[in-house]
N, C-alpha and C positions, 0 to 999 in steps of 0.2 A: 267394056267392063260394065257390069250391071250396077246401076245407082243404088245406094243403100236405101232400104225400105224405112219410111217414116210414117207411122200411123196418123190418121186424122186426129185421134185422141191426143197424141203427143203434141201435134201442131196447135190444137185448140188450147191445151194446157199452157204451152209456151206463150201464146197470145194473151191468155188471161193473166198470167204472171206479169207479163210486160205491162199490161193495162193497170194492174194493181199497183205496180211499182211507180207508174207515172202519176197515179191519182192518189197515192197514199198521203194522208194528212200527217203533219208533224205530231209527235207524241205530246199530249197535253202536259203542261208543267204543273207541279204541285208544290205548295209551301208547307214546311214543317217548322213549327216554332221551336227555336233552340234556347233563347234566353231573352230576358227583359231587364233593362238596367233599373236601378233604384230611382226614386223620385226626387233626387237632389237637383236634377236639371230644372231649368225654369223656362217653360214655353219653348222647347227645342223645335226650331223651324226647319233645320237642315242638318244632315249628317254627311260627312265626306271622308273617304279613306285616302290616307297618304301612304303610298307604298314605300317611299324612301325612309320613313320613320316607323312604318308598321303601326300606325295609330289612327284612331278615328277622331276627327274634329267635329264638334257639335256647336251650332250657332244658337245661343239662347237669347230670346227677345226680352224676357223678364219685364213684362208690362204690356202696354199697347203696341200694336204693330207699327204705328207711325209716330210714337212718342220720342221726343228729343230729350231724353231724361238721363242719359249716360249710364243707365243700369244694365245695358246689354253686355254680354261677354261670350267668349269662346271657351269651350271645355275640351279636354282630351279623355277619350275612353280607350281601354284595351280591347282587343278583339273578343274577349269573353264577356264584355259588358261591364267590367269593373272600372271604377273611376281612376284615371291616372292623375288628372289635375282638373279640379272644378273651374277655377278662375285662371285659366292659362293666359288669356288676353282679355283685358278689362277696359272700361271707359267707353264702350260703344253705346249706341242708342238702341236700335232694334235690328240686330244683324240677321240676315236671311241667307241668301244663296252664297255658296262658296265654290271656289275652284283652285286647284294647286298646279303650279307650273314652274319647273326649274328653281325650286327653293322659295318661291313666292306664293303666299296664300292670298287670294283675292276674295274680298267679302263685301257684299252690298250692305249699306247702313242708312236706309231711308232716303237721303238726298245725296249720298256720296258713295263712291267706290273706294275701298281701302286696300292698299297693298301692304301686306305684313310679311315679315321674315318668318318663314314656316317653321324655323327651329326655335326662335326666341319669342315670337308673338308680338314683337315691336312693330308699330306702324311706321313704314318707311316713306310711303307716298299717299296722297289723298287727291281724289278727282271728284269735284263737285258737279252736280247736275246743272244743266243750263239755267233752269229756273228752280232753285232749291225749295221754294215755298210750294211749288206745284210739281212735286215729283214723288215717286214711290218706287225706288229701285228694288228689284226683287231677286231675280236669279242672275247667275254669272256663269259663263262658259269660256274656255280657252281652246283655240284651235291648235293643231300641231306646230304651226309656225309662230305661235305666241300671241296671236291676235285675240284680244279679250272682247267679249260681247256681254252686254248687260241689259236686262229687260226692265222697263218701267210699266208695271201692270195696270196702273190706274190711268195713265196718260198716253197709252198706245205709242210707246217709243222703244227703240232698241239703240243703245249706245254702242260705240266701238272705240276701243283703245288700240291703236295700231301705230307702231314706230313712234311712240310718244305722243301722238295726236289723239285727243279725247273729243269725240264729236257725236252728234245724233246721226246715226247711220241710216235709220229707217223710221218713218213716222206716219201714222195714219190709221183710220178706222179699220182698214183691211187686216190689221194685226189682231183685232178682236181681243184686247186685253192680254197681251203676252205675259206668260209667267215663266215656266220651265224652259231652259235652253240646253242644247247639246250640240257642240261642234263636232260632227262626225269625221270631218276632214277639213282641209283648207278652203274647200269650195261649197260646202253645204252645211247649213245651220238648221237644226231642228228646233221648233218652238211649240210650246203648249199654249194654245189660244183658249184661255179660261172662259171667255164669254160664250164660245160655241162648243166647248168640250172636245177640242180636236188636237191631234198631233199633226203638225204640218212641217214641210220642208221649204227652206228659203235658199234659192241659188244665190250665192254671195256675189257673183259677177253681175247678174241681171236683176236681182232682187225679186224674181218671180216666185210666187208662193204656190205650193202644191199640197193638197190635203192627203195625208196618208191614212188616217183613221179618225173617226169621230165617235160621239156618243159616250164620252168619258167624263162628263160634268166638269168640275173645277180642276182642270189639269194643273198639276204642280211640278213634281220632279220628273226628269227624264234621264235614263241611264241605259247604255247599251249592254248587251250580254256577251259581246265579243264575237258574235256570229251574225251580225246584221239584223238582230232583233232588239226590241227595246222594252224596258220596264217603264211604265208610266203611272204616276200616282194621281189620285183625285183627292184633294184636301179633305173632302167629306168623309173619307175612310175606305176608299177602294184602291186596289193596285191591279193594273192590267199588264199583260204581255202582248206586244204588238209585233207580228211577223213583218218581214220586209215588204210583203205584198199587201199589208194593211189588215190582214186577218187578226182579230184580237180575242183574247181570253181573259176573263176576270179571274184573278188569282186570290184576291183578298177582299172581304167586305166586312168592315167593322162599324158600319153605319148604325146598325141596331143598338150597339153598345155606346154609340156617340163618341167613338174614338177616331181621331183624325189620322190621315196618312199624308204627311207633308213632303218635304224634299228628300227623296230617297237616294241611296247609293247601293252599288253592287260590287262585291269582290269576286272577280271571275275565278281565280285559282281555288277559292274555297266554296264557290257556289253559294255565297252568303248575301242575302238581301237585307238591308237595314232600313227601318221605317221609323221616322220621328212621329210621336203621337201628339205633338203640339200641346194642347191643354192637359194632356195626360202626363206630361213631364217625364217621359221615358223614351228610350230607343228600344225597339223590338227587332231581334234578329231572326231571320227565317232561312232555313236550308232550302234551296231550290233543286228539285228533282225533275 
């Protein structure tokens, strides 16, 4: 039986299509501004989505970032940017990073980690830093198994709360002023090293550190997109998207307007990126396309 005839042109076309598919770059992401909250917030450092209550938590510093003044508070916003409750949890100092896990809201507050009831806002437990006078607890992340990690961005420490034990898990200049944290699973912790503007990965078992991407200035918030990519904010006013291979794209730059981009969050089902403007006293929502 005679073999079917295939032209050279058809073969070349197939090869070219295969090459194009193999080398095709991901489609660039784009942000479209949807809304901006009013300015009743007070130095919002962090925003967090709680899917269980369909609400946004906002950590308000209300003063200096290291002041022990009791002026800090947590607010609640609806997903359209309207205020649900301004003073939902009060009496804090300068709250920053937040994470929610199984009905508990973890919040850093200068020298301590607070564990709040996520429904009532009542503080249920407090964990003080090893040296409260020389600490600046910043971000917090929780792994799927409930292990809590907290960064000390001035004193190069990462704390861990595991099975009730609160300890300094990692310490040293190799952390390069850790700020943003994200526990992507039980074995890997992402950290934004502010001093070198890099997104890095720490192996929980070995504590080995690997750089994923750099050149992002004062790295602040880290959140994943649900597809192994990450949104990373630079406090100065930039937001980047970092692919799993380290390729990065600048999505936002509000530096010319002197508007910050602090600890961000992302709602995957709505493709909604939320950015605290810090001294701008607002939360800005962007649709990600």
